[in-house]
C-alpha positions, 0 to 999 in steps of 0.5 A: 183493876187488880194487880196480881203477884206471884208465880201465876201472874208471872206465867200469865204475863209470859204467856201474854208476851209470847202471843197466848202460848200456855206456860206448859208449852213453854216448858215443852219448847225449852226442853226441846231446845235443850234436847236438840242441842244435846242430840246435835252435839252427840251426833256430830262425831257420827256425821264426821265419821260418815264424812271420813274423819276418823279417830286415826286420821282421814279415811282413804277414798272418803269425802274428807280425803278428797278435801284434804287432797285439794287443800294440800298442806293442812294448816294448824287451826284451819277448819279441816284441822279442827274438824279432824281434831274433833273426830279424833276425840277432841271437843273443840268449841269452834265446832261443838258450839255451832252444832249445839246452837243449830240443834237448839234452834231446830228443837225449839222450832219443831216444838213450837210448830207442834205445840201451837 
């Protein structure tokens, strides 16, 4: 029995652990995870704009306006307030991190399904 050392042995071991996925595919999957996270983080302001959260406030007659009218007095730090802050140009981690995680999960899943 020979013991392999070096980078090739490490890639082979990773491939064995992941059920025989070739190490080239691992790079594709990791790239898709990073790309998904970035794309979702960049799409977040567009989605908020579609919902009615704009940089100058809530758009009249939008979904956001409907939500705000049902809330009444919006408390600082609430989900609605944080969402409006992000739409106004703030990069709040409470919204940005989960959207990046969701994008990373979707990117990784799609890459895994397409390469295996």
